[in-house]
C-alpha positions as CSV (number, residue, x, y, z in Angstrom):
1,M,-13.4,-22.5,0.6
2,A,-11.9,-22.2,4.0
3,P,-11.5,-18.9,5.9
4,G,-8.4,-17.1,4.7
5,T,-7.0,-13.9,3.1
6,T,-9.4,-11.4,1.5
7,V,-8.0,-8.8,-0.9
8,V,-9.8,-5.6,-1.8
9,V,-8.3,-3.7,-4.8
10,G,-9.2,0.0,-5.1
11,A,-10.1,0.3,-1.4
12,A,-9.1,3.9,-0.8
13,H,-12.5,5.5,-1.3
14,G,-16.2,5.0,-2.0
15,I,-17.4,1.5,-2.9
16,G,-13.9,-0.1,-2.4
17,A,-13.6,1.3,1.1
18,A,-17.2,0.2,1.9
19,I,-16.3,-3.3,0.7
20,A,-13.2,-3.4,2.9
21,R,-15.2,-2.4,5.9
22,R,-17.8,-5.1,5.2
23,V,-15.5,-8.0,4.4
24,A,-13.4,-7.2,7.5
25,R,-16.4,-8.3,9.6
26,E,-16.9,-11.6,7.8
27,A,-15.9,-14.8,9.6
28,W,-14.2,-16.0,6.4
29,T,-11.7,-13.1,6.5
30,N,-8.7,-14.1,8.6
31,K,-6.5,-11.4,7.1
32,L,-7.4,-8.4,5.0
33,V,-5.2,-6.8,2.4
34,I,-6.3,-3.4,1.0
35,A,-4.5,-2.3,-2.2
36,G,-4.7,0.8,-4.4
37,I,-2.9,3.9,-5.4
38,S,-3.9,6.3,-2.7
39,D,-1.6,5.3,0.1
40,A,-2.6,7.9,2.8
41,S,-6.3,7.1,2.5
42,M,-5.6,3.3,2.7
43,D,-3.4,3.8,5.7
44,A,-6.2,5.6,7.5
45,L,-8.7,2.9,6.6
46,A,-6.3,0.2,7.8
47,N,-5.8,1.9,11.1
48,E,-9.6,2.1,11.5
49,L,-10.0,-1.6,10.8
50,R,-7.2,-2.7,13.0
51,R,-9.1,-1.5,16.0
52,D,-11.0,-4.8,15.8
53,D,-7.8,-6.8,16.0
54,L,-8.0,-7.9,12.4
55,P,-4.6,-8.3,10.6
56,V,-4.7,-5.6,7.8
57,D,-1.9,-5.0,5.3
58,V,-1.7,-2.1,2.9
59,L,-0.1,-2.6,-0.5
60,H,0.4,-0.1,-3.3
61,V,-0.7,-1.1,-6.7
62,D,-1.2,0.8,-10.0
63,L,-3.6,-1.2,-12.2
64,A,-2.3,0.6,-15.3
65,D,1.1,-1.0,-14.7
66,Q,1.1,-4.8,-15.3
67,T,4.3,-5.3,-13.4
68,S,2.7,-3.6,-10.3
69,V,-0.3,-5.9,-10.7
70,A,1.9,-8.9,-10.9
71,T,3.8,-7.8,-7.8
72,L,0.5,-7.5,-5.9
73,V,-0.7,-10.9,-6.9
74,A,2.6,-12.5,-6.0
75,A,2.6,-10.9,-2.6
76,T,-0.9,-12.1,-1.8
77,A,-1.0,-15.4,-3.8
78,E,-2.8,-17.1,-0.9
79,A,-5.9,-15.0,-1.2
80,E,-9.1,-17.0,-1.3
81,R,-11.3,-14.0,-2.0
82,V,-10.6,-10.9,-4.1
83,A,-12.8,-7.9,-4.7
84,I,-11.7,-5.5,-7.5
85,A,-13.3,-2.1,-7.1
86,A,-10.6,0.1,-8.8
87,G,-11.6,2.4,-11.6
88,I,-11.3,5.8,-13.1
89,Y,-13.7,8.0,-15.0
90,T,-13.6,10.6,-17.7
91,S,-16.3,12.3,-19.7
92,A,-16.4,13.8,-23.2
93,P,-18.9,13.9,-26.1
94,A,-18.3,10.9,-28.4
95,L,-17.4,13.2,-31.3
96,E,-14.7,14.9,-29.2
97,T,-13.3,11.9,-27.3
98,T,-9.6,11.3,-27.9
99,R,-7.6,8.1,-28.3
100,E,-5.6,9.2,-25.2
101,Q,-8.8,9.5,-23.1
102,I,-10.0,6.0,-24.1
103,D,-6.5,4.5,-23.6
104,N,-6.2,5.9,-20.1
105,V,-9.6,4.5,-19.0
106,M,-9.1,1.2,-20.7
107,A,-5.7,0.8,-19.1
108,I,-7.3,0.6,-15.6
109,N,-11.0,-0.2,-16.0
110,L,-10.5,-3.0,-18.6
111,F,-6.9,-4.2,-18.8
112,G,-6.0,-3.5,-15.2
113,V,-9.1,-5.2,-13.8
114,F,-8.8,-8.2,-16.2
115,F,-5.2,-8.9,-15.5
116,T,-5.7,-8.6,-11.8
117,A,-8.5,-11.1,-12.0
118,Q,-6.4,-13.3,-14.3
119,G,-3.4,-13.3,-11.9
120,Y,-5.5,-14.3,-8.9
121,A,-7.5,-16.8,-10.9
122,R,-4.2,-18.6,-11.8
123,E,-3.3,-18.9,-8.2
124,M,-6.7,-20.1,-7.2
125,V,-6.9,-22.7,-10.0
126,G,-3.7,-24.2,-8.5
127,R,-5.5,-24.7,-5.2
128,G,-8.9,-25.6,-6.7
129,S,-10.8,-22.8,-4.9
130,G,-11.4,-19.1,-4.9
131,S,-13.9,-16.3,-5.5
132,I,-13.4,-13.0,-7.4
133,V,-15.9,-10.2,-7.6
134,A,-15.3,-7.1,-9.8
135,I,-17.2,-3.9,-9.7
136,G,-18.6,-3.0,-13.1
137,S,-21.3,-0.5,-14.0
138,I,-24.7,-0.4,-15.7
139,S,-22.9,1.9,-18.1
140,G,-21.4,-1.2,-19.6
141,R,-24.9,-2.3,-20.8
142,F,-26.8,1.0,-20.8
143,P,-25.6,3.9,-23.1
144,R,-24.8,7.2,-21.3
145,L,-24.1,10.5,-22.8
146,G,-20.4,11.4,-22.6
147,Q,-19.3,8.0,-21.4
148,I,-17.8,6.5,-24.5
149,A,-14.5,5.6,-22.7
150,Y,-16.0,4.6,-19.4
151,G,-18.9,2.6,-20.9
152,A,-16.8,0.8,-23.4
153,A,-14.2,-0.2,-20.8
154,K,-16.9,-1.5,-18.4
155,A,-18.6,-3.4,-21.2
156,G,-15.3,-5.0,-22.2
157,M,-14.4,-5.8,-18.6
158,R,-17.8,-7.5,-18.1
159,H,-17.4,-9.7,-21.1
160,A,-13.7,-10.5,-20.5
161,L,-14.4,-11.6,-16.9
162,R,-17.4,-13.7,-18.0
163,I,-15.1,-15.6,-20.4
164,L,-12.5,-16.0,-17.7
165,A,-15.2,-17.2,-15.4
166,L,-16.5,-19.7,-17.9
167,E,-13.0,-21.2,-18.2
168,T,-12.2,-21.3,-14.5
169,V,-15.4,-22.3,-12.8
170,P,-14.9,-26.0,-13.6
171,L,-11.5,-25.7,-11.9
172,G,-13.1,-24.4,-8.6
173,V,-12.9,-20.6,-9.1
174,R,-16.0,-18.4,-9.2
175,I,-15.9,-15.0,-10.8
176,N,-18.8,-12.6,-10.7
177,V,-19.5,-8.9,-11.6
178,I,-21.6,-6.4,-9.8
179,S,-22.9,-3.5,-11.9
180,P,-24.1,-0.6,-9.7
181,G,-26.3,2.2,-11.0
182,A,-25.9,5.7,-9.6
183,T,-24.3,5.3,-6.2
184,E,-23.2,8.0,-3.8
185,S,-19.5,8.2,-4.1
186,D,-16.7,10.5,-5.2
187,M,-17.0,9.1,-8.7
188,M,-20.7,9.7,-8.7
189,H,-20.2,13.4,-8.3
190,K,-18.1,13.4,-11.4
191,L,-20.9,11.7,-13.3
192,M,-23.4,14.3,-12.2
193,A,-22.5,17.1,-14.6
194,D,-26.0,17.1,-16.1
195,H,-27.8,17.0,-12.8
196,P,-27.9,19.6,-10.0
197,N,-28.2,17.0,-7.1
198,L,-28.6,13.3,-6.3
199,D,-32.4,13.6,-5.9
200,D,-32.6,15.0,-9.4
201,L,-30.4,12.2,-10.7
202,A,-32.8,9.6,-9.2
203,A,-35.7,11.4,-10.8
204,G,-34.2,11.0,-14.3
205,S,-33.8,13.4,-17.2
206,L,-35.2,13.2,-20.7
207,T,-32.6,15.7,-21.8
208,S,-29.7,13.4,-20.7
209,F,-31.6,10.2,-21.7
210,R,-31.5,9.0,-18.1
211,P,-34.6,7.1,-16.8
212,A,-35.9,7.6,-13.3
213,V,-34.7,5.2,-10.7
214,P,-37.9,3.3,-9.8
215,D,-37.2,3.0,-6.1
216,G,-36.6,6.8,-5.9
217,H,-33.1,7.1,-4.7
218,V,-29.5,6.5,-5.7
219,G,-27.6,3.6,-4.1
220,R,-25.2,3.6,-1.2
221,P,-21.7,2.1,-1.2
222,E,-22.7,-0.1,1.7
223,Q,-25.4,-1.8,-0.5
224,V,-22.8,-2.7,-3.1
225,A,-20.5,-3.9,-0.3
226,A,-23.2,-6.2,1.1
227,A,-23.7,-7.8,-2.3
228,T,-20.0,-8.2,-2.8
229,A,-19.6,-10.0,0.5
230,F,-22.4,-12.3,-0.5
231,L,-20.9,-13.2,-3.8
232,L,-17.5,-13.8,-2.2
233,S,-19.0,-15.9,0.5
234,P,-19.7,-19.7,0.7
235,D,-23.4,-18.8,0.6
236,S,-23.1,-18.1,-3.1
237,A,-21.2,-21.3,-4.0
238,H,-23.5,-22.0,-6.9
239,I,-23.3,-18.6,-8.5
240,A,-20.7,-17.9,-11.3
241,F,-20.2,-15.5,-14.2
242,H,-23.2,-13.6,-13.0
243,D,-23.7,-9.8,-13.5
244,L,-25.7,-8.4,-10.6
245,Y,-27.4,-5.1,-11.1
246,I,-27.7,-2.9,-8.1
247,D,-29.6,0.1,-9.6
248,G,-33.0,0.4,-7.9
249,G,-34.5,-1.0,-11.1
250,E,-33.2,1.8,-13.3
251,T,-32.3,-0.5,-16.2
252,L,-35.5,-2.5,-15.8
253,G,-33.5,-5.7,-16.0
254,I,-32.3,-5.1,-19.6
C-alpha cells in the first residue's frame, strides 16, 4: 500500500476525532477526509489539522442513509485507508427495550458501518490493496445491563466485518475491528448512569455486573487512535479480521 488518502468516518468527537488527529501525522496519509453528521465540529477539527499544511476535506454523511453512504464512498473512492468510528448509543432495560430503539441503533452501528466498509472494500478490491478498521466495543462480546440494542449491534457489526474480511483478504484488502472498553468520551458519559465517576467505573460494580479494570483506569481516545493507526499502517500487513481489545484487561481476554 502506497501513501494516499485516509478517510475517518465519525470524526466529529471522541475516538473518531482522536483517530483523525493521529492519522493526520502519519507519513502514509497524503490527504485526510473526515466525514460525519456534525458539520460544525468537523469544520473546527479540519481547520486545526490544516495548520500542518495537510490537505483536509470535510464531507457530510449519515450512516443511517445508504444513499448518503454511497455518495461518500464515490467521492473518496481512491481511499487506501478507512477508519469507521461512527456510532450511537441508547440504554434501556431489556424488558422495556422497543423495536424502534433497536432499529435506530442497528441502522448506524451495524448496517451503516457494514455498508460503509463494504463500499470501500469494493473499491479497494479493484486496486488490490486497502485497509479498513472499524471501532466496535467489548459490549459486543461482554453482556452489559441496559445495552441490548448497543451490544447486539456491536456484536453483529463485529461478525459481519469478520466475514467481509475473510472474503476480501485474498484480494488484498485487510479489515480489522478494535473493541474498546470504557474510554473517556462523550459516549462514555452516557454509559455511566450506574457509576458516579470514571474512577468508580474502573473499580467495577457487583450491582451492575461490571468487573474492575485490572490496570485501574479507563482508556483514553488517543490510545484507541494509536492502535487504529497501527492496524491501518503497513506495519500490520499480516493482520486481518482481528478484533483487538483495548480495555485494560477488563474482559480478561474472553
